[in-house]
C-alpha positions in Angstrom: 92.4 -48.8 41.5 91.6 -51.1 38.6 92.6 -48.3 36.2 96.1 -48.2 38.0 96.5 -51.8 37.8 95.6 -51.9 34.2 98.1 -49.1 33.5 100.9 -50.8 35.5 100.4 -54.1 33.6 100.4 -52.4 30.5 103.7 -50.6 31.1 105.3 -53.9 32.3 104.1 -55.4 29.1 105.4 -52.8 27.1 108.9 -52.9 28.8 109.0 -56.7 28.4 108.2 -56.6 24.9 110.8 -54.0 24.1 113.4 -56.1 25.9 112.5 -59.2 23.8 112.6 -57.2 20.7 116.1 -55.8 21.6 117.5 -59.3 22.1 117.6 -59.2 25.8 115.8 -62.6 26.1 116.9 -65.4 23.8 114.9 -68.3 25.1 111.6 -69.2 23.9 109.8 -68.6 27.1 111.0 -65.2 27.5 109.8 -64.4 24.0 106.5 -65.8 24.7 106.2 -63.7 27.8 107.4 -60.6 25.8 104.7 -61.2 23.2 102.0 -61.7 25.9 103.1 -58.4 27.4 102.7 -56.6 24.1 99.4 -58.2 23.5 98.3 -57.0 26.9 98.9 -53.4 25.9 95.8 -52.8 23.6 93.6 -54.6 26.1 94.7 -52.3 28.7 94.2 -49.2 26.4 90.6 -50.6 25.6 89.9 -51.0 29.2 91.1 -47.6 30.2 89.0 -46.0 27.3 85.8 -47.7 28.4 86.4 -46.8 32.0 87.1 -43.2 31.0 83.9 -43.0 29.0 81.8 -44.1 31.8 83.4 -41.7 34.2 82.9 -38.8 31.7 79.3 -39.8 31.4 78.8 -39.8 35.3 80.7 -36.5 35.4 78.3 -35.0 32.8 75.2 -36.2 34.7 76.6 -34.8 37.9 77.1 -31.4 36.3 73.6 -31.4 34.6 72.0 -32.3 38.0 74.1 -29.6 39.6 73.1 -27.0 37.1 69.4 -28.0 37.2 69.5 -27.8 41.1 71.1 -24.3 40.8 68.1 -23.2 38.4 65.7 -24.7 40.9 67.4 -22.9 43.7 67.2 -19.5 41.9 63.6 -20.1 41.1 62.8 -20.9 44.7 64.7 -17.8 45.8 62.7 -15.8 43.3 59.4 -17.2 44.5 60.5 -16.5 48.2 61.1 -12.9 47.2 57.7 -12.6 45.6 56.0 -14.2 48.6 57.8 -11.8 50.9 56.8 -8.8 48.9 53.2 -10.1 48.9 53.4 -10.8 52.6 54.5 -7.2 53.1 51.5 -5.9 51.2 49.0 -8.0 52.9 50.5 -7.0 56.3 50.0 -3.3 55.3 46.4 -4.0 54.1 45.7 -5.8 57.3 46.9 -2.8 59.3 44.5 -0.6 57.2 41.6 -3.1 57.7 42.5 -2.9 61.5 42.4 0.9 61.5 39.0 0.8 59.6 37.6 -1.6 62.0 38.5 0.4 65.0 36.9 3.4 63.4 33.8 1.3 62.7 33.7 0.4 66.2 33.9 3.9 67.3 31.1 4.7 64.9 28.7 1.9 66.2 29.5 3.2 69.8 28.4 6.7 68.8 25.3 5.5 67.0 24.5 3.5 70.2 24.6 6.6 72.4 22.6 8.4 69.6 20.0 5.6 69.6 19.6 5.9 73.4 19.2 9.6 73.2 16.7 9.4 70.2 14.7 6.8 72.2 14.0 9.2 74.8 13.4 11.9 72.5 10.8 9.7 70.7 9.1 8.8 74.0 8.7 12.5 74.7 7.4 13.4 71.1 4.8 10.4 71.5 3.5 11.8 74.6 3.2 15.3 73.1 1.5 13.7 70.0 -1.0 11.8 72.2 -1.6 15.2 74.1 -2.0 17.0 70.7 -4.3 14.4 69.4 -6.5 14.7 72.4 -6.5 18.3 72.1 -7.5 18.1 68.3 -10.4 15.9 69.2 -11.7 18.5 71.5 -11.0 21.3 69.2 -12.9 19.3 66.4 -15.9 18.9 68.5 -15.8 22.6 69.4 -15.5 23.5 65.7 -18.4 21.2 64.7 -20.5 23.2 67.5 -19.4 26.6 66.2 -20.1 25.6 62.5 -23.7 24.7 63.4 -24.2 27.8 65.3 -22.8 29.7 62.3 -25.1 28.1 60.0 -28.0 29.2 62.2 -26.8 32.7 62.3 -26.4 32.7 58.6 -29.8 31.6 57.9 -31.4 34.1 60.3 -29.1 36.9 59.1 -30.1 36.3 55.5 -33.8 36.6 56.1 -33.4 39.6 58.4 -31.2 41.4 55.7 -33.7 40.8 53.0 -36.5 42.0 55.1 -34.5 45.2 56.0 -33.4 45.8 52.6 -36.9 45.7 51.2 -37.9 48.2 53.7 -35.3 50.6 52.9 -35.6 50.1 49.1 -39.3 51.1 49.3 -38.5 54.0 51.3 -35.8 55.3 48.9 -37.9 54.6 46.0 -40.7 56.8 47.1 -38.3 59.6 48.1 -36.5 59.4 44.6 -39.6 59.5 42.6 -40.8 62.5 44.3 -37.6 64.3 43.7 -37.6 63.4 40.1 -41.2 64.7 39.7 -40.1 68.0 41.3 -37.1 68.4 39.0 -39.1 67.6 35.9 -41.5 70.3 36.8 -38.9 72.7 37.1 -37.0 71.8 34.0 -40.2 71.9 32.1 -40.9 75.5 33.1 -37.5 76.6 32.2 -37.8 75.0 28.9 -41.0 76.8 28.0 -39.4 80.1 28.7 -36.4 79.3 26.6 -38.7 78.2 23.7 -40.6 81.5 23.8 -37.3 83.5 23.8 -36.1 81.5 20.8 -39.3 81.9 18.9 -39.0 85.6 19.1 -35.3 85.5 18.1 -36.1 83.2 15.1 -38.8 85.6 13.8 -36.1 88.4 13.8 -33.5 86.2 12.1 -35.9 85.0 9.5 -36.7 88.5 8.6 -33.0 89.4 8.1 -32.2 86.3 6.1 -34.9 86.9 3.7 -33.5 90.4 2.9 -30.0 89.0 2.5 -31.4 86.2 0.2 -32.8 88.6 -2.2 -29.4 90.4 -2.4 -27.5 87.1 -2.8 -29.8 85.7 -5.5 -29.2 88.8 -7.6 -25.5 88.5 -7.1 -25.5 84.7 -8.0 -27.6 85.1 -11.0 -24.9 87.4 -12.7 -22.0 85.4 -11.5 -23.5 82.1 -12.8 -24.1 83.6 -16.2 -20.5 84.7 -16.5 -19.2 81.3 -15.0 -21.0 79.2 -17.7 -19.4 81.3 -20.4 -15.9 80.9 -19.0 -16.5 77.1 -18.4 -17.6 76.5 -21.8 -14.6 78.3 -23.4 -12.2 76.2 -21.0 -13.9 73.0 -21.9 -13.4 73.5 -25.6 -9.9 74.3 -25.1 -9.3 71.4 -22.9 -10.9 69.0 -25.4 -8.5 70.5 -28.1 -5.5 69.7 -25.9 -6.7 66.1 -25.1 -7.1 65.4 -28.9 -3.5 66.6 -29.6 -2.3 64.5 -26.6 -3.9 61.4 -27.9 -2.6 61.8 -31.4 0.8 62.4 -29.9 0.5 59.3 -27.7 -0.7 57.3 -30.7 2.3 58.5 -32.8 4.7 57.7 -29.9 3.3 54.2 -29.6 3.5 53.6 -33.4 7.3 54.7 -33.3 7.9 52.5 -30.2 6.3 49.6 -32.1 8.3 50.2 -35.2 11.5 50.4 -33.0 10.6 47.0 -31.6 10.1 45.3 -34.9 6.2 45.2 -34.6 3.7 46.0 -37.2 1.1 48.6 -36.8 -1.1 47.6 -39.7 -0.8 44.9 -42.7 1.7 45.3 -45.4 0.2 43.8 -48.6 2.0 42.5 -51.5 2.1 44.0 -55.0 0.9 41.1 -57.2 -0.8 43.2 -59.9 -3.9 41.4 -61.1 -2.8 37.9 -60.2 -5.8 36.2 -58.5 -3.7 34.1 -56.1 -1.9 37.2 -55.0 -5.2 39.0 -54.3 -6.3 36.0 -52.2 -3.1 36.1 -50.2 -3.8 39.8 -49.5 -7.3 39.0 -48.6 -6.3 36.5 -46.1 -4.0 39.1 -44.4 -6.9 41.9 -44.6 -9.4 39.4 -43.0 -7.2 38.6 -40.1 -6.6 42.2 -39.5 -10.2 43.1 -39.6 -11.3 40.1 -37.6 -8.6 39.6 -35.0 -6.5 42.9 -35.3 -3.3 41.0 -36.1 -1.1 42.7 -38.7 0.9 40.5 -41.2 3.2 41.1 -44.0 2.4 39.2 -47.2 5.7 37.9 -48.2 4.7 36.0 -51.4 3.1 32.9 -52.8 3.9 29.7 -54.6 1.7 27.7 -56.9 1.5 24.0 -56.5 -0.4 21.3 -58.5 -3.4 21.4 -56.2 -2.8 24.1 -53.8 -1.3 27.6 -53.3 1.5 28.2 -50.5 1.6 31.8 -48.9 4.2 33.2 -46.6 3.5 35.8 -44.0 5.7 37.8 -41.7 4.5 38.9 -38.2 5.3 41.2 -35.2 8.1 40.1 -32.9 5.6 40.5 -30.1 3.1 38.0 -31.5 2.9 34.8 -29.6 3.4 32.5 -32.5 1.8 29.2 -31.0 -1.4 31.0 -30.0 -1.5 32.5 -33.5 -1.0 29.1 -35.1 -3.9 27.8 -32.9 -6.1 30.6 -33.9 -5.6 30.1 -37.7 -6.2 26.2 -37.3 -9.4 26.9 -35.3 -10.6 29.8 -37.5 -9.3 28.5 -41.0 -12.9 27.4 -42.1 -14.6 30.8 -41.1 -11.7 32.7 -43.0 -12.1 30.6 -46.1 -15.8 31.2 -46.0 -15.5 35.0 -45.6 -13.1 35.4 -48.5 -14.8 32.9 -50.7 -12.2 30.0 -51.2 -12.6 26.3 -50.5 -10.0 25.6 -47.9 -7.0 26.9 -45.8 -5.0 24.1 -44.3 -1.3 23.1 -43.4 -0.6 26.2 -41.2 2.9 26.0 -39.7 5.8 28.4 -38.5 9.2 28.5 -40.4 12.2 27.7 -38.0 14.7 29.5 -40.3 12.7 32.9 -40.2 10.0 34.6 -38.2 7.3 33.9 -40.6 4.5 31.4 -41.2 3.3 29.5 -44.2 -0.3 28.1 -45.1 -1.8 26.5 -48.0 -5.2 27.4 -49.6 -7.4 25.8 -52.3 -9.6 28.1 -54.4 -12.0 25.3 -55.5 -12.7 21.8 -53.9 -10.4 19.4 -55.8 -11.9 16.5 -57.7 -11.2 13.4 -55.8 -9.7 10.3 -57.5 -11.9 7.5 -58.5 -11.7 4.3 -56.9 -9.2 2.7 -59.3 -7.0 5.7 -58.8 -7.1 5.6 -55.2 -6.3 1.9 -55.0 -3.5 2.6 -57.5 -2.2 5.1 -55.1 -1.5 2.4 -52.6 -4.6 2.1 -50.5 -5.2 -1.5 -49.4 -8.9 -2.5 -49.9 -11.0 -3.3 -46.9 -11.4 -6.8 -48.0 -7.7 -7.3 -47.4 -7.6 -5.6 -44.0 -7.4 -8.7 -41.8 -4.8 -10.2 -44.0 -2.6 -7.2 -43.8 -2.8 -6.8 -40.1 -2.0 -10.5 -39.6 1.0 -10.2 -41.8 2.3 -6.9 -40.1 2.0 -8.6 -36.7 3.7 -11.9 -37.8 7.5 -11.9 -37.1 7.9 -14.5 -40.0 7.1 -11.6 -42.5 9.2 -9.1 -40.5 6.2 -7.9 -38.5 5.9 -6.9 -34.9 3.6 -9.0 -32.7 2.4 -6.0 -30.6 -0.2 -3.8 -32.5 -1.0 -0.2 -31.1 -4.3 1.0 -32.5 -4.8 4.8 -32.1 -7.6 7.5 -32.9 -9.7 9.9 -31.2 -13.0 9.0 -29.6 -15.3 7.9 -32.4 -12.4 7.7 -35.0 -13.0 4.0 -35.6 -10.5 2.1 -33.6 -13.2 -0.1 -32.1 -14.6 -0.9 -35.6 -11.2 -1.7 -36.8 -10.4 -4.0 -33.8 -13.6 -5.8 -34.0 -13.0 -6.7 -37.7 -9.5 -7.9 -36.4 -11.2 -10.3 -33.9 -13.6 -11.5 -36.7 -10.7 -12.3 -38.8 -8.8 -14.1 -36.2 -11.8 -16.3 -35.3 -11.6 -17.8 -38.8 -8.0 -19.1 -38.0 -7.4 -22.5 -36.6 -5.9 -22.9 -33.1 -6.4 -19.2 -32.0 -7.7 -18.0 -28.6 -8.8 -14.4 -28.4 -8.8 -12.5 -25.1 -10.9 -9.5 -25.0 -10.4 -7.1 -22.0 -12.9 -4.1 -21.9 -12.5 -2.0 -18.6 -15.6 0.3 -19.6 -17.9 -2.6 -20.2 -21.5 -1.5 -20.4 -20.6 2.3 -21.4 -22.0 4.0 -24.4 -18.7 3.1 -26.2 -19.1 -0.5 -25.6 -19.3 -2.0 -29.1 -17.8 -5.5 -28.6 -20.9 -7.9 -28.4 -18.7 -10.8 -27.6 -17.5 -12.6 -24.4 -14.8 -10.8 -22.4 -12.3 -11.9 -19.9 -12.3 -8.5 -18.1 -15.1 -6.1 -17.7 -13.7 -3.7 -15.2 -10.2 -1.8 -14.6 -9.3 -4.3 -11.9 -10.2 -7.3 -13.9 -8.4 -5.8 -16.9 -5.2 -5.6 -14.8 -5.6 -9.3 -13.9 -6.2 -10.2 -17.4 -3.1 -8.6 -18.6 -1.2 -10.3 -15.7 -2.5 -13.6 -16.9 -1.4 -12.7 -20.5 2.1 -12.1 -19.2 2.0 -15.1 -17.1 1.3 -17.3 -20.2 4.3 -15.7 -21.8 6.6 -16.5 -18.8 5.3 -19.9 -18.4 6.0 -20.7 -22.1 9.4 -19.1 -21.9 10.4 -21.3 -19.0 8.8 -24.4 -20.7 6.1 -24.6 -17.9 2.5 -25.7 -18.5 0.4 -22.7 -19.5 -3.3 -22.2 -19.0 -3.7 -22.8 -22.9 -1.6 -24.4 -25.5 -3.2 -22.4 -28.3 -2.0 -19.3 -30.0 -3.3 -16.2 -28.0 -4.5 -12.8 -29.2 -4.9 -10.4 -26.2 -6.9 -7.3 -27.0 -6.7 -4.6 -24.3 -8.9 -1.8 -24.8 -8.3 1.6 -23.1 -4.8 0.6 -22.3 -3.6 4.2 -22.1 -5.9 5.3 -19.5 -7.1 2.2 -17.7 -3.7 0.5 -17.1 -1.1 1.7 -14.7 2.6 2.4 -15.4 3.7 -1.0 -14.2 1.5 -2.6 -17.0 3.0 -0.3 -19.6 6.5 -1.1 -18.5 5.7 -4.9 -18.7 4.2 -4.3 -22.1 7.3 -2.5 -23.2 9.5 -5.5 -22.1 7.4 -8.2 -23.9 6.5 -6.3 -27.1 8.8 -8.4 -29.3 9.5 -11.2 -27.0 6.0 -12.8 -27.2 6.7 -13.8 -30.9 8.6 -16.8 -29.6 5.5 -17.8 -27.2 2.8 -17.8 -29.8 1.3 -14.6 -28.5 0.1 -11.2 -30.0 -1.3 -8.3 -28.3 -3.3 -5.3 -29.4 -3.0 -2.1 -27.1 -5.8 0.4 -28.0 -5.4 4.2 -27.1 -7.2 7.2 -27.8 -4.3 9.4 -29.0 -1.1 9.1 -31.1 0.8 11.3 -28.7 3.3 9.1 -26.9 4.7 11.2 -23.9 1.3 12.2 -22.5 0.4 8.6 -22.2 3.6 7.6 -20.5 5.1 5.8 -23.7 8.3 6.5 -25.5 8.9 6.6 -29.2 11.8 4.1 -28.7 9.2 1.7 -27.3 6.7 2.5 -30.1 9.5 1.4 -32.6 8.9 -2.1 -31.3 5.2 -2.1 -32.3 3.2 -2.1 -35.4 1.5 1.2 -35.2 -2.0 1.7 -36.7 -3.0 5.4 -37.0 -6.7 5.9 -37.8 -8.2 9.3 -39.2 -7.0 12.2 -37.1 -4.3 10.2 -35.5 -2.5 10.0 -38.9 -1.9 13.6 -38.6 -0.3 13.3 -35.2 2.0 10.6 -36.9 3.1 13.0 -39.5 3.9 15.6 -36.9 6.1 13.1 -35.2 7.9 12.3 -38.4 11.5 12.7 -36.9 10.4 10.4 -33.9 9.3 7.8 -36.4 12.6 8.1 -38.2 11.1 9.4 -41.5 13.0 11.5 -43.9 11.6 14.8 -45.1 10.9 13.3 -48.6 9.0 10.3 -46.9 7.0 12.7 -44.7 5.9 14.7 -47.7 5.0 11.6 -49.6 2.8 10.2 -46.7 1.1 13.5 -46.3 0.5 14.0 -49.9 -1.2 10.5 -50.2 -3.2 10.9 -46.9 -4.6 14.3 -48.3 -5.9 12.5 -51.4 -7.2 9.5 -49.6 -8.7 11.7 -46.9 -10.5 13.9 -49.7 -11.7 10.7 -51.3 -13.1 9.2 -48.1 -14.9 12.5 -47.3 -16.4 12.7 -50.6 -17.5 9.1 -50.5 -19.2 9.7 -47.0 -20.8 12.9 -48.2 -22.3 11.8 -51.4 -23.6 8.6 -50.0 -24.7 10.2 -46.7 -23.2 7.3 -44.7 -23.5 6.7 -40.9 -20.5 6.6 -38.6 -20.6 2.8 -38.5 -20.5 2.5 -42.3 -18.3 5.5 -43.2 -15.1 5.2 -45.2 -12.1 5.5 -42.9 -8.3 5.5 -43.7 -5.8 3.9 -41.6 -1.9 4.3 -41.6 -0.1 1.1 -40.5 3.7 1.7 -39.7 6.1 -1.2 -39.0 9.7 -0.1 -38.8 10.5 1.7 -42.0 7.6 0.4 -43.8 4.1 1.9 -44.1 0.7 1.0 -45.7 -2.5 2.9 -46.0 -5.4 0.6 -45.1 -9.2 1.2 -45.9 -10.9 0.4 -42.6 -13.9 -1.9 -43.1 -17.3 -1.0 -42.0 -18.6 -2.0 -38.6 -19.0 -5.8 -38.0 -22.7 -6.5 -37.6 -23.9 -8.9 -34.9 -22.3 -10.9 -32.1 -18.8 -12.2 -32.6 -19.0 -16.1 -32.3 -16.5 -18.8 -32.0 -15.3 -20.4 -35.3 -12.0 -22.0 -36.1 -10.6 -19.7 -33.3 -12.5 -19.3 -30.0 -13.0 -16.2 -27.6 -12.1 -17.0 -24.2 -15.0 -16.1 -21.8 -13.2 -16.0 -18.4 -10.2 -17.3 -16.3 -12.3 -19.4 -14.2 -13.0 -21.8 -17.3 -11.0 -25.0 -16.8 -9.0 -25.8 -19.9 -9.3 -29.0 -21.8 -5.9 -29.9 -20.9 -6.8 -30.0 -17.2 -10.0 -31.8 -17.6 -9.1 -34.7 -19.8 -6.5 -36.7 -18.0 -5.9 -38.8 -21.2 -5.2 -36.0 -23.5 -1.4 -35.4 -24.2 -0.1 -31.9 -24.8 3.2 -31.8 -26.9 5.5 -29.1 -25.9 7.6 -28.5 -28.9 10.1 -26.1 -27.4 12.3 -28.8 -26.0 15.7 -29.2 -27.7 19.0 -31.0 -27.2 21.2 -29.4 -24.6 24.3 -30.5 -26.5 23.6 -29.7 -30.3 20.2 -27.8 -30.0 18.5 -30.3 -32.2 14.7 -30.7 -32.0 15.0 -34.3 -33.3 14.9 -36.6 -30.2 13.1 -39.6 -28.7 12.0 -40.4 -25.3 14.7 -42.5 -23.5 13.6 -43.5 -20.1 11.6 -42.1 -17.1 13.1 -39.6 -14.7 12.6 -40.0 -10.8 11.0 -36.5 -11.0 7.8 -36.8 -12.9 8.2 -33.2 -14.3 11.4 -34.1 -16.0 12.3 -37.0 -18.5 15.4 -38.4 -20.1 15.7 -38.0 -23.9 18.2 -39.3 -26.6 19.1 -36.9 -29.4 18.9 -38.4 -33.1 21.5 -35.9 -34.3 24.3 -36.2 -31.8 23.2 -39.6 -30.3 23.8 -38.1 -26.7 21.4 -38.2 -23.9 19.9 -35.2 -22.0 17.4 -34.3 -19.3 14.7 -31.8 -19.9 11.2 -31.1 -18.9 8.6 -33.8 -19.4 7.0 -33.1 -22.8 4.0 -35.1 -22.0 1.5 -33.6 -19.4 -1.6 -35.7 -18.5 
């Protein structure tokens, strides 16, 4: 309504406005009215626009509610359909339950009837059971009565049977004996008759045999005479055939050996009147006569002090066994052919032959001056040289391996090393002897270990010192430590050897050195490797030097270096042997030669004679046991300076203590070089 009024008013105003504009109204009032009508037109339009907007909004709300109602209705219809289908399912299930209930009721009814029938049957069975029980009681009493009666009968029956049996046995016995006696008399009578007949027949046979024996003897005598003559002729002919067969077999064997490249007898060299050639042939002849081994004398070569001879041999010969035989019997062969020495027996790799060296006469040993000029370090410098060769500052290696055979002098050498270190300040020596108290116990000094188990513990303590110092932890001692571990090859397990290999060179940074003593220079048999040995200083004594020379390639020696060492050792060994023989020295005072090898360097050392008396503390000390409390633990006021601390920024060792740390094991420091602060372990332990 309001909308139509507004529209009418607006139309009227528009018309009036137009009339005025056209000049239809000339007076002022009419113009005013026309202007008012024109002004009312925008107001009417605005009123219409506002009314239309509200209507449109109401219309949109109504449509939204209608759409929402439609969705709700569709949802209700779907829920209704779902409920309807569920109701149908429940109805069908209800019908099924009703049927099952009906069947259950029928079953219960049938069981009720069965129960009534079974109750009657049980009553009948109970009555019969009672009746049977009564009958069983009666039967039991009857059985007991019968059993007692049977026992009585059995007792009486047994006694009656025994009596009757004895009577019948006596009767049968008397009848049987009478029958046997009768048969015996009858058999004896018949036997006597047969014996008389046999005796008569035997006399007749004996007479016939005697006559036949005379005839046979006469025939056998002639036959045996002829048979002896024939047998003798056959035996002679057979022996001739056997001899020929043996000769043929021997010849066939010789031909077969020749075809296989084997020798049948020695082949000597034609050297004319040359004495060395005759000796070379004599060696081959002696080996053939003594051991039935044929050789070919290939030739000889003269050297400054010896003669080298080459020999060929059969292909079937076991060369290793033959070399072992020559090494073992060389002294006897030398004695038989009248020369001084046969030595250095070896096989050639390039051809199937062997070479050996011999000396016709004992060489004159060098005098002392010549020996020392040859490079032998005198025994007075033994300790100094060992110290230098185990000091990394002089390119030494801190682990020393000492090797020799039993009685070869490794104990004497080691004891002299201990005596030397006892003269040095700030050194602590640990001696571990797992065979303490044995016949080979030569130490005569305190020991940290006297059994295999204690030796293992001692080595663990030695390793612990290394690890503590590496980690800059307080160790059980602040001194330099020399660990000496006897019988390390045999009495320490593979774990200890592995650990020893790992720390062989590293201990140079922790003020430690170790001496590992073994009985053999053979590495593999003692679970070492030559690569590990190259990280040690190696001291070979006496026979162990020969082992070192044999392993020249493992040690990285050139052929020229090997020959140089071998030549020097031969001269040094001859000098020592001559000294010991001329002075008739005991084992503890004997001259001994040692070869120390450090990397590509080597030196020959004269081993000092045995150290006399007990080893005692000097500038250095010998640790007695691990139960000792160290002075650093007993004296609370003593300060130990751990010099391994360095600046974490510039690695300078020049610093000052700055201020305490909340952890007493740590401390704050200030570097003098870079002027920076850093934290490290407390370098003062009280």
